[in-house]
C-alpha positions in Angstrom: 82.8 -83.1 50.6 85.4 -85.8 51.5 83.4 -87.4 54.2 80.3 -87.6 52.0 82.3 -89.4 49.7 83.8 -91.7 52.4 80.4 -92.5 53.5 79.2 -93.2 50.0 82.0 -95.3 49.4 81.4 -97.3 52.8 77.9 -97.8 51.6 78.7 -99.2 48.4 81.3 -101.6 50.0 79.0 -102.6 52.4 76.3 -103.4 49.5 78.7 -105.0 47.7 79.6 -107.5 50.5 76.0 -108.2 51.4 75.7 -109.1 47.6 78.4 -111.4 47.6 77.2 -113.3 50.8 73.7 -113.5 49.3 75.1 -114.7 46.1 77.5 -117.1 48.0 74.3 -118.3 50.1 72.4 -118.9 47.0 75.4 -121.3 45.4 75.4 -123.0 48.5 71.9 -123.6 48.5 71.9 -124.6 45.0 74.7 -127.1 45.4 72.7 -128.8 48.5 69.9 -129.1 46.1 71.7 -130.4 43.3 71.0 -134.1 42.9 73.9 -136.8 43.3 74.3 -138.8 40.3 75.4 -142.3 40.4 76.5 -144.5 37.7 75.5 -147.6 37.4 77.8 -149.5 35.0 76.7 -153.1 35.0 76.1 -155.7 32.3 72.5 -155.7 30.8 72.8 -157.8 27.7 75.4 -160.5 26.7 76.5 -163.4 28.7 76.6 -161.4 32.1 73.0 -160.0 31.6 71.6 -162.0 34.5 74.3 -160.7 36.7 74.0 -157.1 36.1 70.2 -156.9 35.8 69.8 -158.5 39.4 72.9 -156.3 40.7 71.0 -153.0 39.6 67.8 -154.6 41.3 69.6 -154.7 44.6 70.9 -151.2 44.3 67.5 -149.9 43.4 66.1 -151.4 46.4 68.6 -149.6 48.5 68.2 -146.2 47.0 64.8 -146.0 46.0 63.0 -147.6 48.9 65.4 -147.8 51.8 67.0 -144.2 51.5 63.7 -142.8 49.7 66.0 -141.5 46.8 67.8 -139.0 48.8 70.6 -138.8 51.3 71.6 -135.8 53.5 69.0 -133.7 52.2 69.9 -134.2 48.6 68.2 -136.3 45.8 70.1 -139.3 44.6 69.5 -139.9 40.9 70.5 -143.4 39.2 71.9 -143.2 35.7 72.1 -146.7 34.1 74.3 -147.7 31.5 75.0 -151.5 29.9 78.9 -152.4 29.8 77.6 -155.6 27.8 80.4 -157.5 29.4 82.9 -156.1 27.0 86.1 -153.7 27.7 85.8 -151.5 24.8 81.9 -150.9 25.3 82.5 -150.4 29.0 85.3 -148.0 28.6 83.0 -145.9 26.3 80.2 -146.2 28.5 82.1 -145.0 31.5 83.6 -141.8 29.8 79.9 -140.8 28.8 79.0 -141.4 32.5 81.7 -139.0 33.5 82.2 -136.4 30.8 78.4 -136.3 29.6 76.2 -137.3 32.8 79.0 -135.7 35.2 78.3 -138.4 37.7 79.8 -138.1 41.1 80.6 -142.0 41.6 80.2 -145.3 39.7 78.9 -148.6 41.2 80.1 -151.4 38.9 81.0 -153.1 36.7 80.2 -157.0 36.6 82.7 -157.9 34.3 86.5 -158.3 35.2 87.8 -157.3 31.9 85.8 -154.2 31.7 86.9 -153.3 35.4 90.4 -153.8 34.3 89.8 -151.7 31.2 88.3 -148.6 33.1 90.5 -148.7 36.1 93.2 -146.1 34.7 90.4 -143.6 33.5 88.6 -143.6 37.1 91.9 -143.4 38.6 93.1 -140.4 36.9 90.1 -138.7 37.1 89.7 -139.6 40.7 85.9 -140.8 40.2 85.1 -143.1 43.1 84.3 -146.3 41.8 82.9 -149.3 44.0 83.0 -152.6 42.4 79.9 -154.4 42.4 80.9 -157.7 41.0 84.4 -157.7 38.8 86.6 -160.2 40.7 89.9 -159.5 39.2 92.5 -159.8 41.8 94.8 -157.1 40.5 92.2 -154.3 41.2 92.8 -154.2 44.9 96.4 -155.7 44.8 99.1 -154.4 42.4 96.4 -152.1 40.4 95.1 -150.7 43.5 93.9 -147.1 43.5 92.4 -144.8 46.0 89.5 -144.2 43.9 88.5 -147.9 43.5 86.8 -150.0 46.1 85.1 -153.6 46.2 82.3 -154.2 48.3 82.2 -158.1 46.9 85.2 -160.6 47.1 88.2 -161.0 44.8 88.6 -164.2 42.3 90.8 -166.0 45.2 88.4 -165.0 48.1 85.7 -166.5 46.0 87.1 -169.8 45.4 89.7 -170.5 48.2 86.8 -171.2 50.5 85.7 -173.8 47.8 88.9 -175.3 47.3 89.3 -175.9 51.1 85.9 -177.3 51.6 86.4 -179.8 48.9 89.7 -181.2 49.8 89.2 -180.7 53.5 85.7 -181.3 54.2 84.7 -183.6 51.4 87.9 -185.4 51.3 88.4 -185.6 47.5 91.9 -185.8 46.0 91.6 -185.9 42.2 89.2 -183.7 40.5 88.5 -181.7 37.1 87.9 -178.0 37.5 85.7 -176.7 34.6 85.7 -172.9 34.4 85.2 -169.8 31.9 88.0 -168.6 29.6 88.4 -165.1 30.6 90.0 -163.2 33.3 87.8 -163.9 36.2 87.3 -167.6 35.3 91.3 -168.2 35.0 91.7 -166.3 38.7 88.8 -168.3 39.9 90.0 -171.7 38.8 93.5 -171.1 40.0 92.3 -169.7 43.4 90.6 -172.8 44.0 93.2 -175.2 42.9 95.8 -173.7 45.1 93.6 -173.8 48.0 92.3 -177.3 46.9 96.1 -178.7 47.1 97.1 -176.8 50.0 94.4 -178.5 51.5 95.4 -182.1 50.8 94.2 -182.4 47.0 96.4 -184.1 44.7 95.5 -184.0 41.0 93.6 -181.4 39.0 92.2 -181.7 35.5 91.4 -178.1 34.1 88.8 -177.7 31.6 88.2 -173.9 30.3 85.1 -173.0 28.0 84.3 -169.6 26.4 82.4 -167.3 28.5 78.6 -167.6 27.5 78.9 -170.8 25.9 75.9 -172.4 25.3 76.9 -175.8 23.6 78.7 -177.5 26.8 79.1 -181.0 25.0 82.8 -180.7 23.9 83.7 -179.8 27.4 81.7 -182.3 29.0 82.7 -185.1 26.9 86.3 -184.1 28.0 85.3 -184.5 31.6 83.4 -187.9 30.7 86.7 -189.4 29.3 88.5 -188.7 32.5 85.8 -190.1 34.7 87.4 -193.2 35.8 90.3 -191.2 37.0 88.3 -188.6 39.3 86.9 -188.3 42.5 84.5 -185.6 41.6 84.0 -182.6 39.1 84.0 -178.9 40.2 82.0 -176.3 37.9 83.0 -173.0 38.4 80.4 -171.6 36.0 77.8 -168.6 35.7 75.9 -166.7 33.0 74.4 -169.1 30.2 76.8 -172.0 30.6 75.7 -172.8 34.3 72.4 -174.2 33.6 73.4 -175.8 30.4 76.2 -177.6 32.0 73.7 -179.0 35.0 71.5 -180.4 32.5 74.0 -181.8 30.5 75.5 -183.4 33.4 72.3 -185.4 33.5 71.6 -186.1 29.9 75.3 -187.7 29.5 74.5 -189.9 32.1 77.1 -188.6 34.8 74.5 -187.7 37.5 74.8 -190.5 40.2 78.2 -191.8 38.9 80.2 -189.0 39.8 80.0 -186.2 42.4 79.0 -182.5 41.0 80.3 -179.7 43.0 80.0 -176.0 41.9 80.4 -172.4 42.8 77.0 -171.2 44.3 76.4 -169.2 41.2 76.2 -171.9 39.1 72.9 -173.4 40.7 71.6 -170.2 42.1 67.9 -169.8 42.4 67.6 -168.0 38.9 69.1 -170.8 37.1 67.2 -173.4 39.4 64.0 -172.4 38.1 65.3 -173.6 34.6 66.9 -176.9 35.7 64.4 -178.0 38.3 65.0 -181.4 39.9 68.0 -182.0 37.5 70.1 -180.0 40.4 69.3 -182.4 42.9 72.4 -183.9 44.5 74.7 -180.8 43.5 76.9 -179.4 46.3 77.8 -175.8 46.3 79.3 -173.2 48.3 78.8 -169.2 48.4 78.7 -166.1 50.6 74.9 -165.6 50.5 71.7 -167.4 50.3 68.2 -166.0 50.8 67.3 -168.6 53.4 70.0 -167.4 56.0 68.4 -167.1 59.4 69.4 -163.8 60.6 67.2 -160.8 61.3 68.9 -158.5 58.9 68.7 -161.3 55.9 64.7 -161.7 56.8 64.2 -157.8 56.4 66.2 -157.6 53.1 64.3 -160.6 51.7 60.9 -159.4 52.9 61.9 -155.8 51.3 63.2 -157.2 48.0 59.9 -159.5 47.9 57.7 -156.7 48.2 59.4 -154.5 45.8 60.2 -157.1 42.9 57.6 -159.8 43.9 60.2 -162.3 44.1 63.0 -163.8 46.3 66.2 -162.3 46.1 69.3 -164.1 44.9 73.2 -163.8 45.3 73.6 -161.1 42.6 70.8 -159.1 44.4 72.6 -159.0 47.5 75.7 -157.8 45.7 73.8 -154.6 44.4 72.4 -153.9 47.5 75.6 -154.1 49.5 77.4 -151.9 47.2 74.8 -149.4 47.6 74.9 -149.6 51.2 78.9 -149.2 51.2 78.0 -145.8 49.5 76.1 -144.3 51.8 77.1 -142.1 55.1 74.0 -143.6 57.0 72.3 -146.7 56.5 68.5 -147.2 55.9 66.3 -146.4 59.2 69.2 -144.3 60.6 71.8 -147.1 61.0 75.3 -146.0 60.5 76.7 -147.0 57.1 80.8 -147.6 56.6 81.7 -144.9 53.8 82.5 -142.3 56.0 84.6 -144.3 58.3 86.8 -146.2 55.7 88.9 -143.3 54.5 91.1 -145.6 52.5 91.4 -146.8 49.0 91.0 -150.0 47.4 93.7 -152.5 49.1 92.7 -151.4 52.4 90.4 -153.6 54.4 86.9 -153.2 53.6 84.4 -154.2 56.1 80.3 -154.8 55.4 78.5 -153.2 57.9 76.1 -154.9 60.3 73.0 -154.3 58.1 74.8 -156.7 55.3 72.4 -159.9 54.9 75.6 -161.8 54.3 77.4 -164.8 55.9 80.8 -166.8 54.6 80.7 -169.6 52.0 78.6 -172.6 53.3 78.3 -176.0 51.6 74.9 -176.4 50.0 73.5 -180.0 48.8 70.3 -179.5 46.7 68.1 -182.4 47.9 64.6 -183.6 47.3 63.3 -183.9 50.8 62.6 -180.6 52.6 64.3 -179.7 56.2 61.9 -178.3 58.6 62.8 -175.7 60.6 65.3 -172.5 60.3 68.9 -172.6 60.5 70.8 -171.7 63.8 74.3 -170.1 63.9 76.8 -172.7 65.5 79.6 -171.2 67.8 81.8 -170.2 64.8 78.9 -167.8 63.5 78.4 -169.8 60.4 74.9 -170.9 59.2 73.6 -173.8 61.1 73.4 -177.2 59.5 69.9 -177.0 57.9 67.8 -174.6 56.3 64.5 -174.8 54.3 63.9 -173.5 51.0 60.6 -172.6 49.3 59.6 -173.6 46.2 60.4 -177.0 44.2 62.2 -179.8 45.8 65.3 -178.7 44.0 65.3 -175.2 45.6 65.5 -176.8 49.2 68.8 -176.8 50.5 70.8 -177.9 53.2 73.6 -175.6 54.6 76.4 -177.4 55.6 79.1 -176.2 58.0 83.0 -177.1 57.7 84.4 -179.0 60.6 86.0 -177.2 63.7 89.1 -175.5 61.9 90.6 -172.3 60.9 88.3 -170.8 58.3 89.7 -170.3 54.8 91.8 -167.5 53.7 90.2 -164.0 53.4 87.5 -165.0 55.7 86.9 -164.4 59.3 84.9 -166.4 62.2 83.0 -163.7 64.1 82.5 -161.1 61.5 81.1 -163.2 58.6 80.5 -160.8 56.0 83.8 -159.4 56.5 86.1 -158.8 53.3 89.6 -158.5 52.9 91.3 -157.2 49.8 93.0 -159.6 48.0 
């Protein structure tokens, strides 16, 4: 009797173990099939709508087309929210993404004010967040978090190259800097001015205007009054104010009398479509151009054009770059970087070889086209000339700084490399 009972208990135990094993396998299989949910928290309305919409296009190209909507055998689902460029809205939307939508990670935001507002929330909940554009310096400095990364540059990195270029390359000593009156605008202006003075610049008149300002006349007249004392004017603008400033520069008769130098975003391809030949003669700098003569950039431009029926711009590249940083394996089997990094924000972040980017280069918008593609020089920067498609205002010459050390935050041989500020 005792032996029968032992045998019965043994069979029951074996059955229980098998049942538990099958249940565990089912749970594992279910987890493997569960979609990876990625929250896209970028501005789609408000003064930063162009930036956020274009960044989302770059992200979609990567995940929908190049990765076929999956990674490691699991589907990828993109959940889109509009942070509107407002700190309170951004915080509300990130809470929805995390608590209601249960996203595994976040790509965004565009606005530095939003990024600063959500930092503590994603840090406390250890939600991996890759900043797509917000440039606030402290997010990868004193406010660094193991959960927060940036695939773009900080405010100082964005403008240090420009400050060096204007003083050391162009030789200007007395300038006015026109910037936007919020976190990123202040930091980028200050970064430019610091590098400008360290490179030989002498005097700076700073003019700040509200983010999204459409009436730029009050700020332009301040510059106009100072014109006799200036060598050049530097506009560090984006959003609706950027094309308005370029148009007003011509309307107020300053074009041809005083050089206008700008951050590349001020005269990016999107805005050039509206300002046309008014932008001829503007000199700018930026870390990306769709005419870069590299195999990876040509592939990126072709893929983007096929999906969206237009050429990519800087913001599209930022979105693609952020998505690529996230993937453990890049498109077409190329290795990504997410699995190799292993350190949080504040650590060095390298762009993979698949990134279609280069360091900032000076661009002068000219009327005459330049034949033939640009070629990399010994420093790995874009060559002296490259041809743009479209109107005369969209044809640019990529100028290379003289043979000296690159500005802070940039390297020679790995042009897409980004250091935390």
